[in-house]
Structure formats: structure tokens, C-alpha cells
C-alpha positions in Angstrom: -20.0 -152.2 62.4 -19.0 -149.6 59.9 -18.2 -147.2 62.7 -15.8 -149.8 64.3 -14.1 -150.5 61.0 -13.6 -146.8 60.3 -12.2 -146.3 63.8 -9.7 -149.2 63.4 -8.6 -147.7 60.0 -8.1 -144.3 61.6 -6.1 -145.8 64.5 -4.0 -147.8 62.1 -3.3 -144.7 59.9 -2.4 -142.7 63.0 0.0 -145.3 64.3 1.6 -145.5 60.8 2.1 -141.7 60.7 3.6 -141.7 64.2 5.8 -144.6 63.4 7.1 -142.9 60.2 7.6 -139.6 61.8 9.5 -141.3 64.7 11.8 -143.1 62.1 12.4 -139.9 60.2 13.2 -138.0 63.4 15.8 -140.6 64.5 17.2 -140.8 61.0 17.7 -137.0 60.8 18.9 -136.7 64.4 22.4 -137.0 65.9 21.6 -139.5 68.7 23.5 -142.6 67.5 22.3 -144.8 70.3 18.7 -144.1 69.1 19.8 -144.7 65.5 21.2 -148.1 66.5 18.1 -149.1 68.4 15.9 -147.9 65.5 18.0 -149.9 63.1 17.6 -153.0 65.1 13.8 -152.3 65.3 13.6 -152.0 61.5 15.7 -155.1 61.0 13.6 -157.2 63.3 10.5 -156.0 61.4 12.2 -157.1 58.2 12.2 -153.5 57.0 15.8 -153.8 55.7 15.7 -150.8 53.3 14.9 -148.6 56.3 17.5 -150.2 58.5 20.4 -149.8 56.0 21.0 -146.0 56.2 20.8 -146.2 60.0 23.3 -149.1 60.3 25.6 -147.2 57.8 25.6 -144.2 60.1 26.1 -146.3 63.2 29.2 -148.1 61.9 30.7 -144.8 60.6 30.6 -143.4 64.2 31.1 -146.3 66.5 34.6 -147.7 66.9 35.1 -150.8 64.8 36.3 -152.5 68.0 33.1 -151.7 69.9 30.3 -154.2 70.3 27.8 -151.9 68.5 30.2 -151.3 65.7 30.6 -155.0 65.1 26.9 -155.9 65.5 25.9 -152.9 63.2 28.2 -154.2 60.5 27.0 -157.7 60.9 23.3 -156.7 60.6 24.2 -154.4 57.6 25.6 -157.4 55.8 22.3 -159.3 56.2 20.2 -156.2 55.2 21.9 -156.2 51.8 21.5 -160.0 51.6 17.8 -159.9 52.4 17.2 -157.2 49.8 18.9 -159.6 47.3 21.7 -157.1 46.6 24.1 -160.0 46.5 27.1 -158.2 45.0 27.0 -155.6 47.8 26.2 -158.2 50.5 29.2 -160.3 49.4 31.4 -157.2 49.7 30.2 -156.5 53.2 30.4 -160.1 54.4 34.0 -160.4 53.1 35.0 -157.1 54.7 33.4 -158.2 58.0 35.5 -161.3 58.0 38.6 -159.3 57.4 37.8 -156.5 59.9 36.7 -158.9 62.6 38.8 -162.0 62.2 38.3 -163.0 65.9 34.5 -162.5 65.8 32.3 -165.4 66.5 30.6 -164.5 63.2 33.8 -164.4 61.1 33.4 -167.9 59.7 29.7 -167.3 59.1 30.5 -164.1 57.2 33.1 -165.8 55.0 30.6 -168.6 54.2 27.9 -166.0 53.4 30.2 -164.1 51.1 30.5 -167.3 49.1 26.7 -167.9 49.3 26.1 -164.5 47.8 28.1 -165.7 44.8 26.0 -168.8 44.6 22.8 -166.7 44.7 24.2 -164.7 41.7 24.7 -167.9 39.7 22.2 -167.8 36.7 20.3 -170.5 35.0 22.3 -172.8 32.7 21.4 -171.1 29.4 23.2 -167.9 30.5 26.9 -167.1 31.0 28.3 -169.1 33.8 31.1 -166.9 35.0 29.4 -166.3 38.3 28.9 -170.0 38.7 32.7 -170.6 38.3 33.4 -167.8 40.8 30.9 -169.3 43.3 32.7 -172.7 43.1 36.1 -171.1 43.7 34.7 -169.0 46.6 33.2 -172.1 48.3 36.5 -174.0 47.8 38.5 -171.1 49.2 36.2 -171.0 52.3 36.8 -174.7 53.0 40.5 -174.2 52.6 40.4 -171.3 55.1 38.2 -173.2 57.5 39.2 -176.9 57.1 37.3 -177.9 60.2 34.1 -176.1 59.4 30.8 -177.9 60.0 29.6 -176.5 56.7 31.9 -178.7 54.6 29.1 -181.1 53.6 26.8 -178.2 52.7 29.6 -176.6 50.6 30.3 -179.9 48.7 26.6 -180.4 48.0 26.3 -176.8 46.6 29.5 -177.3 44.6 28.1 -180.5 43.1 24.9 -178.6 42.1 26.9 -175.8 40.6 29.0 -178.2 38.6 25.8 -179.8 37.3 24.8 -176.4 36.1 28.1 -176.0 34.3 27.7 -179.5 32.8 24.2 -178.6 31.6 25.6 -175.4 30.0 28.4 -177.4 28.2 25.8 -179.8 26.8 23.4 -177.0 25.7 26.3 -175.1 24.0 27.4 -178.2 22.1 23.9 -179.1 21.1 23.4 -175.6 19.8 26.3 -176.0 17.5 24.9 -179.3 16.3 21.4 -177.7 15.7 23.1 -174.9 13.8 24.9 -177.5 11.6 28.3 -176.3 12.8 29.5 -179.9 12.9 33.2 -179.2 13.5 32.4 -177.0 16.5 29.8 -179.5 17.7 32.2 -182.5 17.7 34.8 -180.5 19.5 32.4 -179.1 22.1 30.9 -182.5 22.9 34.4 -184.1 23.1 35.5 -181.3 25.5 32.3 -181.8 27.5 33.0 -185.5 27.9 36.6 -184.8 29.0 35.4 -182.3 31.6 32.4 -184.4 32.8 33.2 -188.1 32.1 30.4 -189.3 34.3 27.7 -187.1 32.8 24.2 -188.4 32.3 24.5 -187.0 28.7 27.4 -189.4 27.9 25.5 -191.6 25.5 23.8 -188.7 23.8 27.1 -186.8 23.5 29.0 -189.7 22.0 26.1 -190.4 19.6 26.1 -186.8 18.4 29.9 -186.8 18.0 29.6 -189.7 15.5 26.8 -187.9 13.6 28.8 -184.6 13.6 31.9 -186.2 12.3 30.0 -188.0 9.6 28.1 -184.9 8.4 31.3 -182.8 8.6 33.1 -185.4 6.4 30.2 -185.8 4.0 30.1 -182.0 3.4 33.9 -181.5 3.2 36.0 -180.8 0.2 37.7 -183.9 -1.4 41.1 -183.3 0.2 39.6 -183.5 3.8 37.0 -186.2 3.3 39.1 -189.2 4.1 40.6 -187.8 7.3 37.1 -186.8 8.5 35.6 -190.2 7.7 38.4 -191.8 9.6 37.3 -189.6 12.6 33.8 -190.9 12.1 35.0 -194.5 12.3 37.0 -193.7 15.5 34.1 -192.0 17.2 31.8 -194.9 16.2 34.2 -197.4 17.7 34.3 -195.3 20.9 30.5 -195.3 21.1 30.3 -199.1 20.7 32.9 -199.6 23.4 30.9 -197.5 25.8 27.4 -198.5 24.9 27.5 -201.9 23.1 23.8 -202.5 23.7 22.5 -199.0 22.8 19.3 -198.7 20.7 21.2 -196.2 18.6 23.7 -198.7 17.3 21.7 -199.6 14.3 21.4 -196.0 13.1 25.1 -195.4 13.7 26.2 -198.5 11.9 24.9 -196.9 8.7 27.2 -193.9 9.2 30.1 -196.3 10.1 29.6 -198.5 7.0 29.4 -195.5 4.7 32.5 -193.9 6.2 34.3 -197.2 5.9 33.5 -197.5 2.2 34.7 -194.0 1.6 38.0 -194.7 3.3 38.4 -198.0 1.4 37.6 -196.4 -2.0 40.3 -193.8 -1.3 42.9 -196.5 -0.7 42.4 -198.2 -4.0 
């Protein structure tokens, strides 16, 4: 048994060495048909890192109008995508669509260029510039290909990306509140509600606007108290209009009554 296992290991090692030496020989050689075939072989084995330099050489030699030139470029795009180098993959997919506008893969390449931007979109707690870019890219794709069968997919992804932007807006506003930056908190929550009026955070956001306005007013200098207590009253009224049966009303009524008394005292 040990002899058989040892023999299998030796055979495997031998095949590996032969395979590597064959790859190196083709890579260093000047037979571009062999480079193309080896690149496809590496690609099909999902050895994308090894396929990349071969495809790069192939597309630098073969005419862009040739079948091998186009296919080599197409596979190179996916090599970068499958190695999660999304910035480079997006660049190559976009260039493919421009270089081969009549290709059967042109629409696919334009879509994948946008998908690479989606893949680069980070979690909500991080900067969302890439998320905004991804939304714009998907919208541009649908504008360019209005009859695409991927429209539903694009709209679904855009909705998911907007959910991420909404979550980021909420987290940012809540951070201001937790840091007791009540002026910034009230503005951030108000802006969030303007941008995402149907948000699931609507009740929470309106609730925290009232509390932010009250605490800002309560901590303000005398000259600004009345104006800010009036904002508390307005935000409370808006909360009641939107959520007349909320469990939070009892708590907010206390802020409202205190704000109302402060305004009435100032008018005497």
C-alpha cells in the first residue's frame, strides 16, 4: 500500500513538473498560436494568473479584427474579474465594448464593466463613492441598451445599492446624534428623509429629529433658544402627523410641552 501511494505521489510530482515546464516553455517562446492555446488551457483550468500574461501577449500580436484577437481580449477581461481585480477588469470590459462594438459580447462587456463597479462597492459603514459610481454605470448601461434583457437585474441591483446608501445616511446621522452634535444630527436626519422618503427608518429618524432639536435648544444661548424650541415644536407636529399611534408619542410629548412653555414664557 505504501509503495502504491509513493508511486502515485511521484507520478503526480512528475506530471506537475512537466506541466510547469511546458507552460514556461510556451510563455518564453515566440509561437503565438501555442500561447493562445496554452492561455485557453490555463483559463479553462481556472488558473487565471497564469493565463493573463499569455493573453496579453496574444492580443498585442494578433490583429484586433481577428477572431483570436477578440477572443483573447474577451477572456483577458474575465481573467482579471475572476482574480477580483475589479478596477482593471472594468477597464478591460469597457475597452472591449469600445473596441468591438459589433461583437456578440459587446453588451455583455458593457454590463460586466458596471458589475465590476458594483463589486467594488463597500459595506455601508465605509465611503460610498464607489456605490454612487456603480449606480450611475448601471443606469448608463440601460440607457445605452434600452432593450437589454438585463434591465430587471440592473434595477434590482440599483435598489440594493440605494439601500446601502440609505443605510449609510442613517448611520452617519445617528453618529452625529450619539456624539451629541445635535445641529448636525437634525440636519442629517432631515436630509436623509428628503432623499429616502419611504425609508424603514422614517419613524426613528423623525423621532431623533425631535430629540435633536430639543436638546440643541435646551443647550443653546438665550438668544437662540426660542427659535430652536420652535423647531422642536414643528418637528414634533410632523412626527404626530406621520405616526399618530406611535409608542414614542408619550416621550416626545414631554419635549413638546417643555418647548411650548419656553416659547410661551418668551412671549410674555
